[in-house]
C-alpha positions as CSV (number, residue, x, y, z in Angstrom):
1,M,241.1,63.4,216.3
2,G,241.9,62.0,219.4
3,E,239.9,62.4,223.1
4,T,241.4,63.8,226.2
5,K,240.5,62.0,229.4
6,S,238.0,64.5,230.3
7,G,235.8,63.6,226.6
8,S,236.1,66.7,224.9
9,P,237.8,66.4,221.7
10,K,241.4,67.9,220.8
11,I,241.8,70.3,218.2
12,K,244.7,71.4,216.7
13,V,244.5,74.9,214.5
14,V,247.3,75.8,211.9
15,D,247.8,79.2,210.2
16,R,248.8,78.3,206.9
17,R,248.3,81.9,205.4
18,K,251.5,83.1,203.6
19,F,250.9,87.0,204.1
20,T,249.9,89.5,206.7
21,A,247.2,91.5,206.0
22,E,249.6,94.3,204.6
23,G,250.8,91.8,202.2
24,D,254.1,91.2,204.0
25,S,255.6,87.7,203.4
26,L,255.2,85.3,206.6
27,E,258.4,83.1,207.5
28,A,257.1,79.6,206.9
29,P,256.6,77.7,210.5
30,Q,258.5,75.4,211.5
31,P,257.2,72.0,211.8
32,T,257.6,70.2,215.3
33,S,258.3,66.7,215.8
34,E,256.7,66.3,219.5
35,P,253.3,66.3,220.2
36,A,251.2,69.2,221.4
37,A,251.1,69.3,225.2
38,P,247.7,69.5,226.8
39,A,248.6,72.1,229.0
40,A,247.8,75.7,228.4
41,P,247.0,77.0,224.6
42,S,249.7,78.8,223.1
43,R,248.9,82.6,222.8
44,Q,251.4,83.2,219.8
45,P,248.4,83.8,217.4
46,E,246.7,86.1,219.5
47,I,249.9,88.0,220.1
48,E,250.6,88.1,216.3
49,A,246.9,89.4,216.1
50,E,247.2,92.2,218.5
51,K,250.5,93.3,216.9
52,R,248.9,93.2,213.6
53,A,245.8,95.1,215.0
54,S,248.2,97.9,216.6
55,E,250.5,98.6,213.7
56,T,247.1,99.1,211.6
57,S,245.5,101.3,214.0
58,S,249.0,103.7,215.1
59,A,249.9,103.6,211.2
60,S,249.5,107.7,210.1
61,P,247.5,108.1,206.9
62,P,249.1,108.1,203.7
63,T,250.6,112.0,203.0
64,E,251.1,113.1,199.2
65,R,254.3,111.9,197.9
66,P,256.7,114.3,197.0
67,G,258.3,113.2,193.6
68,R,258.1,113.5,190.0
69,P,254.9,113.5,188.3
70,S,253.6,110.6,186.3
71,Q,253.6,111.5,182.7
72,E,250.9,108.8,182.2
73,F,248.5,110.6,184.6
74,L,248.7,113.8,183.5
75,E,248.1,112.4,180.2
76,L,245.2,110.8,181.5
77,V,243.8,113.7,183.2
78,T,244.3,116.1,180.2
79,M,242.6,113.9,177.9
80,L,239.9,113.2,180.0
81,A,239.5,117.4,180.8
82,G,239.8,117.6,176.7
83,Q,236.9,115.5,176.0
84,A,234.7,116.8,178.9
85,E,235.0,120.5,177.3
86,L,234.4,119.1,174.0
87,L,231.3,117.7,174.8
88,L,230.4,120.8,177.2
89,V,230.7,122.9,174.2
90,G,230.2,121.1,170.9
91,A,231.9,121.3,167.4
92,E,231.4,121.4,163.9
93,N,229.4,118.2,163.8
94,L,228.9,117.5,167.0
95,P,226.2,119.4,169.3
96,A,227.0,120.0,173.0
97,Q,226.2,117.0,175.0
98,P,226.3,118.8,179.1
99,A,225.2,115.5,180.4
100,E,228.1,113.5,178.8
101,G,230.4,116.5,179.7
102,Q,229.0,116.1,183.5
103,R,229.9,112.4,183.4
104,L,233.2,112.9,182.6
105,I,233.9,115.7,184.9
106,D,232.2,113.1,187.7
107,Y,234.8,110.8,186.5
108,L,237.7,112.8,187.1
109,G,236.2,113.8,190.7
110,V,235.9,110.1,191.7
111,L,239.6,109.8,190.3
112,E,240.6,112.5,192.8
113,E,238.8,111.0,195.7
114,K,240.5,107.8,195.0
115,T,243.9,108.7,194.6
116,T,244.1,110.9,197.4
117,G,247.3,110.5,199.2
118,N,248.9,108.6,196.7
119,L,249.8,111.5,194.2
120,S,253.0,113.7,194.0
121,D,252.3,117.2,195.0
122,E,252.1,118.5,191.4
123,E,249.5,115.5,190.1
124,A,247.4,116.8,192.9
125,K,247.3,120.2,191.9
126,V,247.1,119.6,188.5
127,L,244.0,117.2,188.8
128,S,242.6,119.8,191.4
129,S,242.8,122.7,189.2
130,V,241.2,121.1,186.3
131,L,238.4,119.9,188.3
132,Y,237.6,123.6,189.2
133,Q,238.1,124.9,185.9
134,L,235.6,122.2,184.0
135,R,233.2,122.6,187.0
136,T,233.4,126.4,186.8
137,F,233.0,126.4,182.8
138,F,230.0,123.6,183.3
139,L,228.3,126.3,186.1
140,Q,228.7,128.6,183.1
141,R,227.3,127.0,180.4
142,K,224.1,125.8,182.1
């Protein structure tokens, strides 16, 4: 690092990130062959940071996507619901285990919470309906 006439060190900052906070690819910066001028520092990084901050703050929260439901997601919900019901009721050689059934119901609740806004309308309705039925059944069996 060289020193300027005033005695303070000259610092050059280079942003080498390849992606924005949203995951979009950034264009590669063009190398400059001329030395940095000791004049006013560039406001380009500040402008880009302000632009990104305004984009993220003005973005609306994601809404439920219309479209076809994922078959795998529906199978996952059905499988977990079936296991929870089996644990709540019991079977021939399997005693009822309400605590384990409640744990699976809680897992489905976490799944609903974490996927809010990323499900199709049908997926959200199925998950909500299954959770309501299992929670009601759990309370009746208690």
